[in-house]
C-alpha beads as a LAMMPS data file, in Angstrom:
LAMMPS data file: protein, C-alpha beads

140 atoms
139 bonds

1 atom types
1 bond types

-500.0 500.0 xlo xhi
-500.0 500.0 ylo yhi
-500.0 500.0 zlo zhi

Masses

1 110.0

Atoms # bond

1 1 1 165.458 56.130 394.927
2 1 1 167.702 55.934 391.875
3 1 1 171.320 54.984 391.409
4 1 1 173.825 57.835 391.499
5 1 1 174.730 57.133 387.859
6 1 1 171.870 55.430 386.044
7 1 1 173.726 55.783 382.753
8 1 1 171.891 55.851 379.464
9 1 1 168.423 54.347 379.469
10 1 1 168.498 50.650 378.736
11 1 1 165.019 50.541 377.272
12 1 1 165.233 53.757 375.301
13 1 1 162.143 54.963 377.144
14 1 1 163.566 56.731 380.189
15 1 1 164.117 60.400 379.486
16 1 1 166.044 63.119 381.247
17 1 1 164.372 66.503 381.614
18 1 1 166.055 69.772 382.520
19 1 1 163.930 72.209 384.473
20 1 1 165.021 75.759 385.195
21 1 1 164.191 77.074 388.672
22 1 1 165.848 79.242 391.285
23 1 1 167.410 77.186 394.080
24 1 1 164.845 78.409 396.628
25 1 1 161.947 77.294 394.419
26 1 1 163.610 73.920 393.819
27 1 1 164.073 73.490 397.579
28 1 1 160.335 73.880 398.020
29 1 1 159.856 71.078 395.509
30 1 1 162.377 68.962 397.422
31 1 1 160.557 69.561 400.722
32 1 1 157.118 68.825 399.262
33 1 1 158.093 66.100 396.765
34 1 1 157.267 67.705 393.424
35 1 1 158.577 69.498 390.343
36 1 1 156.946 72.252 388.323
37 1 1 157.901 73.691 384.961
38 1 1 157.315 77.017 383.278
39 1 1 155.444 78.613 386.181
40 1 1 152.989 75.752 386.561
41 1 1 152.174 74.981 382.925
42 1 1 150.529 71.563 382.518
43 1 1 152.052 70.519 379.172
44 1 1 155.670 70.091 380.355
45 1 1 154.852 67.921 383.383
46 1 1 152.357 65.938 381.277
47 1 1 155.228 64.923 378.978
48 1 1 157.049 63.234 381.866
49 1 1 156.685 59.563 382.811
50 1 1 157.288 57.702 386.050
51 1 1 160.995 56.867 386.251
52 1 1 162.118 59.743 384.039
53 1 1 165.108 61.611 385.421
54 1 1 165.156 65.290 386.292
55 1 1 168.020 67.779 386.497
56 1 1 167.305 71.234 387.861
57 1 1 169.384 74.117 386.608
58 1 1 169.296 77.155 388.900
59 1 1 170.288 80.468 387.350
60 1 1 169.958 82.205 390.742
61 1 1 169.815 81.408 394.448
62 1 1 166.388 82.997 394.915
63 1 1 163.656 84.373 392.709
64 1 1 163.395 87.058 391.453
65 1 1 166.555 88.890 392.491
66 1 1 168.879 86.295 393.984
67 1 1 172.605 85.996 393.569
68 1 1 173.733 84.416 390.297
69 1 1 174.264 80.663 390.673
70 1 1 174.196 79.211 387.125
71 1 1 174.532 75.573 388.143
72 1 1 172.850 72.176 388.265
73 1 1 171.543 72.083 391.845
74 1 1 169.119 69.142 392.077
75 1 1 168.709 65.718 390.542
76 1 1 165.833 63.321 390.823
77 1 1 163.254 61.021 389.394
78 1 1 159.601 61.454 388.480
79 1 1 157.384 59.408 390.801
80 1 1 153.886 60.715 390.047
81 1 1 151.580 58.951 387.606
82 1 1 150.416 62.233 386.131
83 1 1 150.120 65.989 386.580
84 1 1 148.272 67.191 389.662
85 1 1 146.938 70.610 390.596
86 1 1 149.489 72.860 392.259
87 1 1 149.057 74.173 395.764
88 1 1 151.742 76.770 395.004
89 1 1 150.324 78.485 391.904
90 1 1 146.574 78.805 391.488
91 1 1 145.602 77.072 388.260
92 1 1 149.105 75.583 387.978
93 1 1 150.247 71.969 387.694
94 1 1 153.011 69.898 389.230
95 1 1 154.316 66.332 389.151
96 1 1 155.399 64.200 392.108
97 1 1 159.156 63.601 392.148
98 1 1 161.911 62.390 394.438
99 1 1 164.664 65.016 394.431
100 1 1 168.017 65.436 396.107
101 1 1 170.037 68.599 396.384
102 1 1 173.550 68.285 395.027
103 1 1 176.686 70.353 395.369
104 1 1 176.176 72.906 392.595
105 1 1 177.785 71.893 389.319
106 1 1 178.666 75.150 387.549
107 1 1 177.464 75.733 384.011
108 1 1 181.100 75.978 382.895
109 1 1 181.540 72.273 383.808
110 1 1 178.486 71.064 381.884
111 1 1 178.213 73.540 379.002
112 1 1 179.307 70.925 376.460
113 1 1 176.339 68.753 377.524
114 1 1 173.729 71.342 378.447
115 1 1 172.433 73.337 375.482
116 1 1 172.595 76.839 376.928
117 1 1 170.426 78.182 374.124
118 1 1 167.541 76.090 375.503
119 1 1 167.829 77.196 379.140
120 1 1 165.672 80.229 378.466
121 1 1 162.743 77.927 377.618
122 1 1 162.696 76.615 381.196
123 1 1 162.065 72.969 380.305
124 1 1 163.585 70.606 377.745
125 1 1 164.613 67.012 377.165
126 1 1 168.305 66.190 377.291
127 1 1 169.753 63.605 374.876
128 1 1 170.867 60.353 376.560
129 1 1 174.601 60.898 375.937
130 1 1 174.531 64.399 377.437
131 1 1 172.403 63.266 380.362
132 1 1 174.823 60.422 381.154
133 1 1 177.802 62.807 381.024
134 1 1 176.157 65.200 383.484
135 1 1 174.925 62.386 385.725
136 1 1 178.528 61.145 386.076
137 1 1 179.461 64.527 387.573
138 1 1 176.888 64.241 390.345
139 1 1 178.207 63.232 393.750
140 1 1 177.036 59.837 395.003

Bonds

1 1 1 2
2 1 2 3
3 1 3 4
4 1 4 5
5 1 5 6
6 1 6 7
7 1 7 8
8 1 8 9
9 1 9 10
10 1 10 11
11 1 11 12
12 1 12 13
13 1 13 14
14 1 14 15
15 1 15 16
16 1 16 17
17 1 17 18
18 1 18 19
19 1 19 20
20 1 20 21
21 1 21 22
22 1 22 23
23 1 23 24
24 1 24 25
25 1 25 26
26 1 26 27
27 1 27 28
28 1 28 29
29 1 29 30
30 1 30 31
31 1 31 32
32 1 32 33
33 1 33 34
34 1 34 35
35 1 35 36
36 1 36 37
37 1 37 38
38 1 38 39
39 1 39 40
40 1 40 41
41 1 41 42
42 1 42 43
43 1 43 44
44 1 44 45
45 1 45 46
46 1 46 47
47 1 47 48
48 1 48 49
49 1 49 50
50 1 50 51
51 1 51 52
52 1 52 53
53 1 53 54
54 1 54 55
55 1 55 56
56 1 56 57
57 1 57 58
58 1 58 59
59 1 59 60
60 1 60 61
61 1 61 62
62 1 62 63
63 1 63 64
64 1 64 65
65 1 65 66
66 1 66 67
67 1 67 68
68 1 68 69
69 1 69 70
70 1 70 71
71 1 71 72
72 1 72 73
73 1 73 74
74 1 74 75
75 1 75 76
76 1 76 77
77 1 77 78
78 1 78 79
79 1 79 80
80 1 80 81
81 1 81 82
82 1 82 83
83 1 83 84
84 1 84 85
85 1 85 86
86 1 86 87
87 1 87 88
88 1 88 89
89 1 89 90
90 1 90 91
91 1 91 92
92 1 92 93
93 1 93 94
94 1 94 95
95 1 95 96
96 1 96 97
97 1 97 98
98 1 98 99
99 1 99 100
100 1 100 101
101 1 101 102
102 1 102 103
103 1 103 104
104 1 104 105
105 1 105 106
106 1 106 107
107 1 107 108
108 1 108 109
109 1 109 110
110 1 110 111
111 1 111 112
112 1 112 113
113 1 113 114
114 1 114 115
115 1 115 116
116 1 116 117
117 1 117 118
118 1 118 119
119 1 119 120
120 1 120 121
121 1 121 122
122 1 122 123
123 1 123 124
124 1 124 125
125 1 125 126
126 1 126 127
127 1 127 128
128 1 128 129
129 1 129 130
130 1 130 131
131 1 131 132
132 1 132 133
133 1 133 134
134 1 134 135
135 1 135 136
136 1 136 137
137 1 137 138
138 1 138 139
139 1 139 140
């Protein structure tokens, strides 16, 4: 697994991706060892590389009508060499990942480092400085 605070990438190659998923959907990924983005689209998970870091932002507890959560709820690392067909969404794609559930970190605590205007896109890369700031807030 990864260190609790990997800090900025030393080689400039490790990226941090933010995925948006309800907490219940992210828990399925935790249980089965994968991440998905944008309802199973291939392009986002194809952009990832082994060792890249993942933060999951959960707007709600469950999909589609869960209680508002608006927090970082999972952190992890990409472990799969490439996209693989999803067993969850027919025709969808996923990527193997090692995830851990974290005590929710409310959006209010990370808003200076998480571009809220990009959350609606469901998947985006986070700059190293912002990723390191959020990673420091994660419990060990």
